[in-house]
C-alpha positions in Angstrom: 105.4 111.8 101.9 101.7 112.8 100.5 99.5 110.0 99.9 96.0 111.4 98.6 92.9 109.4 99.2 89.7 109.6 97.1 86.1 108.5 98.3 83.9 108.5 95.5 80.3 107.2 94.6 81.5 105.9 91.3 84.7 104.3 90.1 87.7 106.1 88.9 86.9 105.5 85.5 83.8 107.7 85.5 84.3 110.2 88.7 81.6 112.2 90.2 81.2 115.6 91.4 80.7 114.6 94.8 83.7 112.9 95.3 86.1 113.8 98.2 89.7 114.3 98.5 92.0 113.4 101.5 95.8 114.2 101.9 97.6 112.6 104.3 100.9 113.8 105.1 103.1 111.2 106.7 106.8 109.6 106.2 106.6 106.9 103.2 105.3 103.7 103.6 108.3 101.0 102.9 107.8 97.2 101.7 110.7 94.3 102.3 109.7 91.4 100.8 106.6 90.5 102.4 106.9 93.1 105.5 105.1 96.3 104.9 104.4 99.6 106.6 100.6 100.0 106.4 98.2 103.2 106.9 95.2 101.8 108.9 91.5 103.2 108.7 89.2 102.3 111.4 85.6 103.6 112.7 87.1 105.7 115.0 91.3 106.1 114.4 93.4 106.3 112.0 96.8 105.5 112.2 100.2 104.2 110.5 102.0 100.9 111.6 106.0 101.2 110.9 107.3 97.4 110.8 111.1 98.5 109.0 113.6 100.8 109.4 115.2 102.6 107.3 119.2 103.7 108.1 120.9 107.0 106.7 122.8 104.2 104.1 119.6 103.3 102.8 119.2 99.6 104.6 115.9 98.0 105.0 115.5 96.3 108.7 112.6 94.7 110.3 112.1 96.0 113.8 111.3 93.7 116.6 108.0 95.5 117.8 106.2 97.4 115.5 105.6 101.3 115.6 102.2 102.7 115.9 101.8 106.6 114.9 98.3 107.9 115.6 96.6 110.2 113.0 94.3 112.6 115.1 93.9 114.9 112.4 92.1 113.0 109.6 88.4 112.2 109.1 87.3 110.6 106.6 83.8 110.9 105.4 81.8 107.9 103.6 79.0 108.2 101.3 75.5 106.9 102.0 75.4 103.2 99.8 78.2 102.3 98.0 81.7 103.5 98.5 84.5 103.8 95.8 88.3 104.3 97.5 91.3 104.2 96.0 95.1 106.5 96.0 95.3 109.5 93.2 98.2 109.0 91.1 100.3 106.1 92.6 101.1 102.4 91.9 102.0 99.3 93.7 100.2 100.3 96.7 97.4 97.6 97.8 94.2 97.7 100.2 92.4 95.3 102.6 88.8 96.6 103.8 86.2 94.9 105.4 82.7 96.4 105.0 79.6 96.6 107.2 76.3 96.2 104.7 73.3 98.3 105.6 70.5 96.1 106.2 67.4 95.2 108.2 70.0 93.8 111.2 72.0 96.6 111.1 69.1 98.9 111.7 67.2 96.6 114.0 70.9 96.5 116.2 73.2 99.6 115.7 75.1 99.0 118.3 77.1 96.4 120.1 75.3 96.7 123.6 72.0 96.7 121.7 73.2 93.2 119.9 74.2 91.4 122.7 70.9 92.8 125.0 69.0 90.6 122.6 71.1 87.3 123.7 69.7 85.8 126.9 71.9 83.0 129.1 71.9 81.0 131.6 73.9 78.5 133.3 72.1 75.1 131.3 70.8 76.9 128.0 71.2 79.9 125.5 67.7 81.1 123.9 68.0 83.1 120.9 64.6 84.4 119.4 64.2 86.2 116.0 60.7 88.4 115.5 61.1 91.7 115.6 61.3 91.7 112.1 58.8 89.0 111.7 55.7 90.2 112.9 55.1 92.0 109.7 54.6 88.9 108.0 51.2 89.2 106.1 48.3 86.5 107.2 49.6 84.1 103.9 52.7 83.5 104.9 54.6 83.5 108.8 57.7 82.2 109.8 59.0 81.8 113.0 62.9 81.0 114.2 64.3 79.5 117.2 67.4 78.5 118.0 67.7 76.4 121.2 71.2 75.6 122.7 71.8 72.8 126.1 74.8 71.6 127.1 74.6 68.5 125.4 72.7 69.2 122.6 71.6 71.6 119.6 68.6 71.5 117.8 67.7 73.5 114.9 64.1 73.3 113.3 63.0 75.7 110.6 59.2 75.6 109.8 57.0 77.8 107.1 53.5 77.8 107.4 51.7 78.8 104.3 47.8 79.5 104.0 47.4 78.1 107.2 49.3 74.9 106.2 52.6 74.1 108.0 55.6 72.9 105.7 58.7 71.4 107.1 61.5 71.7 104.4 64.3 70.4 106.7 65.4 69.4 109.6 68.8 69.8 110.9 70.1 67.8 114.2 73.5 68.7 115.8 74.5 66.0 118.8 77.7 66.4 120.6 79.0 64.1 123.4 81.5 63.2 125.4 83.3 61.0 122.7 81.4 61.6 119.7 80.0 64.4 117.4 77.6 63.6 114.9 75.4 66.3 112.4 73.0 65.1 110.3 70.8 66.9 107.4 67.1 65.8 106.1 65.6 67.5 103.4 63.2 66.8 100.5 64.6 69.9 99.5 67.2 72.9 99.4 66.7 75.7 97.7 68.4 78.9 98.4 67.1 81.9 96.2 69.1 85.4 96.9 72.7 86.4 97.8 74.2 84.0 100.3 76.6 86.2 102.0 79.1 85.5 105.6 79.7 89.0 106.7 80.5 90.0 104.0 84.0 88.3 103.7 82.8 85.5 101.7 79.7 85.7 99.3 78.0 84.3 96.1 75.7 86.8 94.0 72.4 85.1 91.9 74.4 85.1 89.1 76.6 82.9 90.6 79.5 84.6 91.0 81.8 84.3 94.3 83.9 86.4 95.8 86.1 86.1 99.6 88.5 88.1 100.9 90.8 85.6 100.7 91.4 81.5 100.6 93.5 79.4 102.7 94.3 75.5 101.7 96.3 73.0 103.8 100.2 74.1 104.0 99.6 77.7 102.4 97.3 80.7 101.7 96.1 81.5 98.0 95.0 85.6 97.4 93.5 86.7 94.1 93.2 90.0 94.1 91.8 92.6 91.9 91.5 97.0 91.9 90.5 99.8 89.0 94.2 99.6 88.1 95.4 96.1 87.7 92.4 93.7 86.8 95.1 90.5 87.8 96.7 90.4 91.3 97.5 86.4 92.3 99.5 85.8 95.4 100.4 82.5 97.6 101.8 82.8 100.9 103.2 80.1 103.2 101.4 79.5 106.7 104.5 80.9 108.3 104.6 84.0 105.7 108.0 83.4 104.9 107.7 82.4 101.4 105.6 84.3 98.8 104.7 84.0 95.3 103.2 87.3 94.3 102.0 88.3 90.6 100.2 90.6 88.3 100.1 91.8 84.6 103.3 93.6 84.7 104.9 91.8 87.9 106.5 88.6 89.1 107.9 88.3 92.5 109.2 84.9 94.4 110.8 85.4 97.8 111.8 83.0 100.8 113.8 84.0 103.9 114.8 87.2 102.4 115.8 85.8 99.0 113.9 86.7 96.2 113.7 86.4 92.3 111.5 89.0 90.6 110.5 89.6 86.8 109.5 93.2 85.9 107.6 94.0 82.8 106.4 97.3 83.4 109.7 99.5 82.7 111.0 100.4 79.8 113.9 97.3 79.3 111.9 94.3 80.8 114.1 93.1 83.9 115.1 89.6 85.8 116.3 90.3 89.3 117.8 87.3 91.7 118.7 88.7 95.3 120.1 86.5 98.2 120.0 87.6 102.3 123.1 89.5 101.7 121.4 92.0 98.8 123.9 91.1 96.1 121.5 90.5 93.4 122.3 89.6 89.8 119.9 91.7 87.2 119.1 90.3 83.8 117.9 92.9 81.5 117.2 93.6 77.7 120.0 96.1 77.5 123.1 94.3 79.6 123.8 92.2 82.7 124.7 93.3 85.9 125.9 90.8 88.2 128.9 90.6 91.1 131.0 87.9 89.5 131.0 85.7 86.5 132.3 82.4 86.3 131.8 80.1 83.4 132.2 75.7 83.9 135.1 74.2 82.7 135.0 70.8 84.2 136.4 68.0 82.0 133.3 65.7 83.2 131.0 67.7 80.8 133.7 68.4 78.1 134.8 65.7 74.8 136.9 65.9 71.9 139.8 67.6 73.9 143.4 68.4 72.4 145.8 71.1 72.6 145.4 74.6 70.8 148.2 74.7 68.6 147.7 77.8 66.4 150.2 80.8 67.1 148.0 82.8 69.3 150.0 86.0 68.7 149.1 85.6 64.7 145.3 85.7 65.4 145.5 88.6 67.9 147.8 90.3 65.4 145.5 89.9 62.1 142.2 91.0 64.5 141.1 94.6 64.7 139.8 95.9 67.7 136.8 98.6 66.9 134.9 101.2 68.9 130.9 101.9 68.6 127.3 102.8 70.2 124.7 100.4 69.7 121.9 101.6 67.9 119.8 101.8 70.8 122.3 104.2 72.4 122.3 108.3 72.1 125.1 109.3 69.7 126.4 111.3 72.7 126.5 108.1 74.8 130.2 106.4 76.0 131.4 103.9 73.2 132.2 100.4 73.4 135.4 98.6 72.9 135.4 95.4 71.3 135.2 92.9 67.9 132.5 93.7 65.3 130.8 90.5 63.2 130.7 91.1 59.7 132.4 90.8 56.4 133.8 94.0 56.2 135.9 93.5 59.8 138.5 91.7 60.7 137.5 89.2 63.5 138.9 86.0 64.0 136.9 83.3 63.8 138.3 81.0 67.0 136.6 84.2 68.7 133.2 83.9 67.1 130.5 81.9 68.6 129.0 78.5 67.1 125.8 80.7 66.1 128.1 83.3 64.2 126.3 86.1 66.3 128.3 87.0 68.9 132.0 87.0 70.4 132.8 84.1 72.6 134.6 85.4 75.5 135.7 82.6 76.9 137.4 81.8 73.6 138.8 84.9 73.5 140.3 84.9 76.8 142.2 81.5 75.9 143.7 82.8 73.3 145.0 86.2 75.1 146.5 83.6 77.7 148.3 81.1 74.9 149.4 85.0 72.9 150.9 85.9 76.3 152.9 82.4 76.5 154.1 82.5 73.5 155.5 86.3 74.0 157.3 85.3 77.3 158.7 82.4 75.7 160.2 84.7 73.0 161.4 86.7 75.5 163.4 84.2 77.5 164.7 83.2 74.2 165.8 86.8 73.2 167.4 86.7 76.7 169.7 84.1 76.4 171.0 85.7 72.8 171.9 88.7 75.0 173.6 86.5 77.5 175.5 84.4 75.2 176.1 87.5 72.7 
């Protein structure tokens, strides 16, 4: 199956002339509940992780050990600045992405080796100094930050010097002992200007908008997602990843231990589907119900005003008509349905019409057929006696 990946400087709603297309020809990626195959694009490699196996009978099973398929002939290039990445002509595919933002520090430390070389470690202390980008401050504003870590104490001091006057805005002390930990913040004023970011995974912009990759809470994980195709995705996953609730503007899915309940409104006929771990499914749609079995509750404990039905069931059946027809939503060439019609021109007995007068009560119809069979059986016995005693 071919997946077409688009990389562009602009969103898919207004593509640029410089957009790039990459076609990946791989076996179809599959999903079963919260287990799924994935296409992984990293800095120096691209590969497919297979977690599911499809049998010749079309049954999906979870692999004990995922299979990794390397894609050695794929080289995706990104633009300088913002990149918009999406699948073309595909729906119900989801992305998880991590971004590296270009800034002063990524210019200073372009590699892990250079980053590590800036940290000096000894047996008793760790000292980190940040000065390289602070040397160019004007004489009216100077800033130095020093972090000193010792085996039993960490002290962080931040000071700012403006017009030769030193101002202490905050003093943060973290003390760690064998039996207690103490963290105190003394500040006469705390003011944060600009964007707050934690490695791009959590961010608050200057307008107060917050974004994060996911949120983890006691007892489960909640994920809010958005993309160009669907602006509302909501997902809750249990900590053991065995239970999941997933909803979009057109789809709702609730599953646990290979059992699921789903509602899909994106189809021509909205569908409610219930599936057990043996893959038995009941499907309720606007045009019908499909299920392995149907049983109507008939316990005495839920009934009242009980009495025997003494009408002649044979007469009821003989005084009714059966019709064949199509629904108005059917095509004229569709197979016809055989059954009753409720209306003034049609002979359908009141005994089989539902309380609201809109449907046929199948359970009542079966009861009348049952009694009619009893009546016919009794009549046959009487005729046999007449023949024998001729």
